[in-house]
C-alpha positions in Angstrom: -3.0 -28.5 -59.0 0.5 -27.4 -59.3 1.9 -23.9 -59.8 5.6 -23.3 -60.7 6.9 -20.0 -61.4 9.4 -19.4 -64.6 10.7 -16.5 -66.4 9.7 -15.8 -70.0 10.7 -11.9 -71.5 11.7 -11.0 -68.0 8.4 -11.5 -66.7 7.2 -13.8 -64.0 5.1 -16.3 -65.3 3.1 -19.4 -64.1 2.3 -22.8 -65.4 -1.0 -24.5 -64.0 -1.5 -28.3 -64.1 -4.8 -30.1 -64.2 -6.7 -33.1 -65.6 -8.4 -31.1 -67.4 -8.3 -27.4 -69.2 -11.6 -25.7 -70.4 -11.2 -22.6 -72.5 -14.5 -20.6 -72.4 -16.6 -20.2 -69.0 -19.9 -20.1 -70.7 -22.6 -22.1 -70.0 -21.0 -25.0 -72.0 -17.6 -24.6 -70.1 -19.3 -24.7 -66.7 -21.6 -27.4 -67.2 -18.9 -29.4 -68.4 -16.5 -28.2 -65.6 -19.0 -29.0 -63.0 -19.4 -32.4 -64.5 -15.7 -33.5 -64.8 -15.0 -32.2 -61.4 -17.7 -34.4 -59.5 -16.2 -37.6 -61.6 -13.1 -36.7 -59.6 -10.9 -34.8 -62.2 -9.1 -31.5 -61.5 -10.5 -28.8 -63.6 -9.1 -25.4 -64.7 -11.4 -23.0 -66.8 -10.0 -19.9 -68.3 -12.0 -17.3 -70.1 -11.1 -14.0 -72.1 -13.9 -12.1 -70.5 -14.0 -10.3 -67.2 -16.6 -12.4 -66.0 -18.1 -15.7 -66.2 -21.2 -16.5 -68.3 -20.6 -15.2 -71.7 -23.9 -14.2 -73.3 -25.7 -14.7 -70.1 -24.5 -11.0 -69.2 -25.9 -8.6 -67.2 -24.9 -4.8 -66.8 -25.7 -2.3 -64.0 -26.0 1.2 -64.5 -25.1 3.9 -61.8 -29.0 5.0 -61.5 -29.6 1.1 -60.3 -30.8 0.1 -63.6 -29.7 -3.2 -64.7 -29.9 -5.1 -67.7 -29.7 -8.6 -69.3 -28.2 -7.4 -73.0 -27.2 -10.7 -74.1 -29.6 -14.2 -73.5 -32.9 -13.0 -72.1 -34.5 -16.1 -70.7 -34.4 -19.9 -71.4 -36.8 -22.8 -72.0 -36.5 -26.6 -72.2 -37.0 -28.8 -75.2 -35.6 -31.8 -74.3 -36.3 -34.2 -71.5 -32.7 -34.3 -70.3 -32.8 -30.4 -69.8 -36.4 -30.5 -68.2 -35.0 -32.5 -65.6 -32.2 -30.1 -65.2 -34.4 -26.9 -64.8 -36.7 -28.8 -62.5 -33.8 -29.5 -60.2 -32.5 -25.6 -60.5 -36.3 -24.8 -59.6 -36.8 -27.0 -56.8 -33.5 -25.7 -55.5 -34.6 -22.2 -56.1 -32.1 -21.5 -58.6 -34.6 -20.4 -61.3 -38.1 -19.6 -61.7 -40.6 -18.9 -64.5 -40.6 -15.2 -66.2 -43.5 -15.8 -68.1 -45.4 -18.4 -70.4 -47.0 -16.6 -73.4 -45.0 -14.8 -75.8 -46.3 -11.3 -77.2 -45.7 -11.1 -81.3 -45.6 -7.3 -82.7 -45.9 -6.7 -86.3 -46.9 -3.1 -87.8 -49.3 -1.5 -85.2 -50.5 -5.2 -84.5 -49.7 -6.8 -81.2 -50.9 -10.4 -80.6 -50.1 -13.0 -77.9 -49.6 -16.4 -78.4 -52.7 -19.0 -77.4 -51.8 -20.7 -74.0 -50.1 -24.2 -74.3 -50.8 -27.5 -72.2 -48.3 -27.9 -70.3 -47.4 -24.4 -70.6 -44.5 -23.2 -72.1 -42.4 -21.4 -69.3 -39.8 -18.9 -70.0 -37.2 -19.3 -67.2 -34.9 -16.6 -65.8 -32.4 -17.1 -62.9 -33.7 -16.2 -59.1 -31.4 -12.9 -58.8 -30.9 -10.0 -60.4 -29.6 -10.7 -64.1 -29.2 -13.8 -66.2 -25.5 -13.6 -64.9 -27.0 -15.2 -61.7 -27.3 -18.5 -63.2 -23.7 -18.6 -64.4 -22.2 -17.4 -61.2 -24.4 -20.3 -59.6 -22.6 -22.9 -61.4 -19.2 -21.3 -61.4 -19.1 -21.3 -57.5 -17.0 -24.5 -56.9 -14.8 -24.2 -60.0 -11.3 -23.1 -60.4 -11.7 -19.9 -63.2 -9.3 -17.6 -64.4 -10.8 -14.6 -66.1 -9.6 -11.9 -68.7 -7.2 -14.9 -69.9 -7.2 -15.6 -73.7 -5.4 -18.6 -74.7 -3.3 -17.9 -78.2 -1.7 -21.2 -78.6 -1.9 -24.9 -78.2 1.0 -27.7 -78.4 0.7 -31.3 -78.1 3.6 -32.5 -76.0 4.2 -36.1 -74.6 0.2 -36.8 -75.2 -0.6 -33.8 -73.0 -2.0 -30.7 -73.7 0.2 -27.2 -73.2 -2.1 -24.0 -73.6 -0.5 -20.4 -73.5 -2.1 -17.2 -72.9 -1.1 -13.7 -73.9 1.0 -12.9 -71.0 3.1 -16.0 -71.5 1.5 -18.2 -68.4 1.1 -22.1 -69.2 -1.7 -24.4 -68.7 -0.9 -28.0 -69.2 -3.5 -30.6 -69.1 -4.2 -34.2 -70.1 -7.3 -33.3 -72.0 -8.9 -30.4 -73.5 -12.4 -29.0 -73.9 -13.1 -25.9 -76.2 -16.3 -23.8 -76.0 -15.5 -20.7 -77.5 -17.6 -19.8 -80.9 -16.4 -22.0 -83.8 -15.0 -19.3 -85.8 -12.6 -18.3 -82.7 -11.8 -21.9 -82.0 -11.3 -22.4 -85.9 -8.4 -19.4 -85.4 -6.9 -20.6 -82.2 -6.4 -24.3 -83.9 -4.9 -22.8 -87.3 -2.8 -20.4 -85.2 -1.5 -23.6 -83.2 -0.9 -25.2 -86.5 -3.4 -28.3 -85.4 -4.4 -30.0 -88.4 -8.4 -31.3 -88.8 -9.6 -34.1 -91.1 -11.5 -32.9 -94.0 -14.7 -33.7 -92.8 -14.3 -31.9 -89.4 -13.0 -28.7 -91.3 -16.2 -29.0 -93.7 -18.3 -29.6 -90.6 -17.2 -26.8 -88.6 -16.8 -24.2 -91.4 -20.4 -24.7 -92.0 -21.4 -23.4 -88.6 -22.9 -19.8 -88.9 -23.5 -16.9 -86.5 -25.6 -13.9 -86.5 -24.6 -10.6 -85.1 -26.8 -8.5 -82.6 -26.8 -4.8 -81.6 -28.0 -4.7 -78.1 -29.4 -1.4 -76.8 -29.8 -0.9 -73.3 -32.3 1.8 -72.4 -33.1 3.3 -68.8 -36.0 5.7 -68.7 -37.5 8.1 -65.9 -40.4 6.5 -64.6 -41.3 10.3 -63.3 -41.9 11.2 -66.9 -44.3 8.3 -67.9 -48.0 7.9 -66.8 -48.1 5.1 -64.2 -51.0 3.7 -65.5 -49.6 2.6 -68.7 -46.8 0.1 -67.3 -48.8 -2.5 -65.9 -50.4 -3.0 -69.5 -47.2 -3.5 -70.9 -46.1 -7.2 -71.9 -42.8 -8.2 -70.5 -41.3 -8.7 -73.7 -42.1 -8.3 -77.6 -40.9 -10.5 -80.3 -40.9 -9.3 -83.7 -43.1 -11.4 -86.2 -41.2 -10.4 -89.5 -37.9 -11.5 -89.1 -36.5 -8.6 -91.3 -38.0 -6.2 -88.9 -35.2 -3.5 -87.6 -35.8 -5.1 -84.0 -35.8 -8.7 -83.1 -36.9 -8.2 -79.3 -37.6 -5.9 -76.7 -37.5 -7.0 -72.9 -38.8 -5.0 -70.0 -35.9 -6.1 -67.7 -37.2 -4.4 -64.7 -40.0 -7.0 -64.4 -37.6 -9.6 -63.7 -36.4 -8.0 -60.2 -37.7 -9.1 -57.0 -38.9 -5.8 -56.4 -40.5 -5.2 -59.9 -43.8 -3.6 -58.7 -42.2 -0.9 -57.6 -40.7 0.4 -61.0 -38.1 2.3 -59.3 -36.1 2.2 -62.6 -37.1 1.3 -66.0 -34.6 -0.8 -67.9 -35.5 -2.0 -71.4 -33.2 -4.1 -73.8 -33.9 -3.7 -77.4 -32.1 -6.4 -79.8 -32.0 -5.5 -83.5 -32.6 -8.1 -85.9 -29.5 -9.9 -87.8 -30.1 -8.0 -90.9 -30.3 -4.5 -89.2 -27.3 -5.8 -86.9 -25.0 -6.3 -90.2 -26.2 -3.2 -91.8 -25.4 -0.7 -89.0 -22.7 -2.7 -87.0 -20.0 0.2 -87.5 -22.7 2.9 -86.6 -22.5 4.8 -83.4 -25.3 4.8 -80.5 -26.4 8.4 -81.8 -27.4 7.1 -85.2 -28.7 4.0 -84.3 -31.1 4.8 -81.1 -33.7 6.6 -83.4 -33.9 4.0 -85.8 -34.5 1.4 -83.1 -36.9 3.8 -81.4 -39.0 4.2 -84.7 -39.4 0.5 -84.7 -40.6 0.0 -81.4 -43.8 -1.9 -81.1 -47.1 0.6 -80.8 -47.6 0.3 -77.1 -43.8 1.2 -76.2 -43.9 4.4 -78.7 -45.4 6.3 -75.9 -43.7 5.1 -73.1 -40.1 5.0 -74.7 -39.2 8.5 -75.9 -36.5 11.0 -76.3 -38.1 12.8 -73.4 -38.1 9.8 -71.0 -35.0 8.4 -71.8 -32.3 8.7 -69.0 -29.4 6.7 -69.9 -28.4 4.5 -72.9 -25.5 2.0 -73.7 -25.1 -0.1 -76.9 -23.1 -3.5 -76.8 -22.2 -5.5 -80.1 -22.6 -9.3 -80.2 -20.5 -10.4 -82.9 -21.4 -14.3 -82.4 -25.0 -13.5 -81.0 -26.8 -16.4 -82.3 -26.0 -19.9 -83.9 -28.0 -19.5 -87.4 -26.8 -23.0 -88.5 -25.6 -25.6 -86.0 -24.5 -29.2 -85.9 -27.9 -30.4 -85.1 -26.8 -34.1 -84.9 -23.3 -33.6 -83.0 -23.4 -32.3 -79.4 -19.6 -32.4 -79.5 -16.8 -33.1 -81.7 -13.7 -34.8 -81.1 -10.4 -33.8 -82.6 -8.5 -37.1 -84.2 -4.8 -38.1 -83.7 -4.5 -35.8 -80.6 -4.5 -35.9 -76.9 -8.3 -35.6 -75.9 -9.7 -32.7 -77.1 -13.5 -32.0 -77.7 -15.5 -29.1 -78.9 -18.5 -27.9 -77.2 -21.0 -24.9 -77.1 -24.4 -23.9 -78.6 -23.7 -24.5 -82.2 -23.2 -28.3 -81.2 -26.9 -29.9 -81.2 -30.4 -28.5 -81.8 -31.0 -24.9 -82.4 -32.2 -23.7 -78.7 -29.1 -21.6 -77.3 -28.8 -21.9 -73.5 -30.2 -25.3 -73.4 -28.0 -26.4 -76.4 -24.9 -24.9 -74.7 -25.5 -26.5 -71.3 -26.0 -30.3 -72.9 -23.2 -29.8 -75.4 -21.0 -29.4 -72.4 -22.7 -32.5 -70.6 -21.9 -34.3 -74.0 -18.3 -33.3 -74.1 -17.4 -34.3 -70.3 -19.3 -37.6 -71.1 -17.0 -38.4 -74.0 -14.2 -37.4 -72.3 -14.7 -39.5 -69.5 -15.5 -42.4 -71.5 -12.2 -41.6 -73.6 -10.1 -41.6 -70.3 -12.0 -44.8 -69.2 -10.9 -46.3 -72.5 -7.3 -45.2 -72.4 -7.2 -46.3 -68.4 
């Protein structure tokens, strides 16, 4: 990797040169980055966020409570990802959180029957979902708080520029941002797509999610109520205001102590769209009223200590490119698109496998060109 200092608008800027530039350090970008680096290529990742992981995000409160306010857990639906999970489990990177979903509808709460083999819901070992992307990022070169605003194809290579005027030059590019953001970047860079690719990418749809984090004071709650609660509740009715409630404190290594009680409430897509611009004071009572019955005596205005609200604009890919784990842009230096919208709908698994698919396709193209 080479870094040269230049002057742009009277500000010192840098130029970073690698074999591959990856835009986005979520699970897809991290998977692709590791695979390409293991193949001997130099790789630079950039992400507009303050940290890695995208929606595998964990937030910590001053009272010690922490919240997975994005992705809650992950599963394996394919042999390929089952192999990945087995390896991570053997390394102590992940472990099973629970096996049977608890559903709620009105005042009725039911548990799905056991499956054979059990359908494990995995979480990272450590405090929070963000522990997994941090593990995957530890050997990679990543620059966060970096938003790419322009791409140029020059001498059969890519030149990317960020908001500060820094340049990233690479022989190949992988873009893992949500598809609408990717399309905006390509449009602003005057990069044309084929009619088929434009149609395919415009067909991708995302759902929003309002994520409410609620920390409770355990001293206000009868302790005998807590062990009887499920670790998470999923709404059976997709039109219900709440889609999911997860007890984040049950993920911690010292979960039995219940020193801090942390619940993540995910509003349904319809509710999130309807109340997207409303403030916390409006949203909180509506979601509390929509709680599953077992939680209504636990999560009350008297027991709530702290709350925060996060808005995920691209929380869920509701319409994806199921048969396309990656998309190659044509008539350009090598450029592949990847992420959880590329492949069968399974979120974290899809994103990881899409990242691997993009890296394999890129390596194959490099080999062919050579």
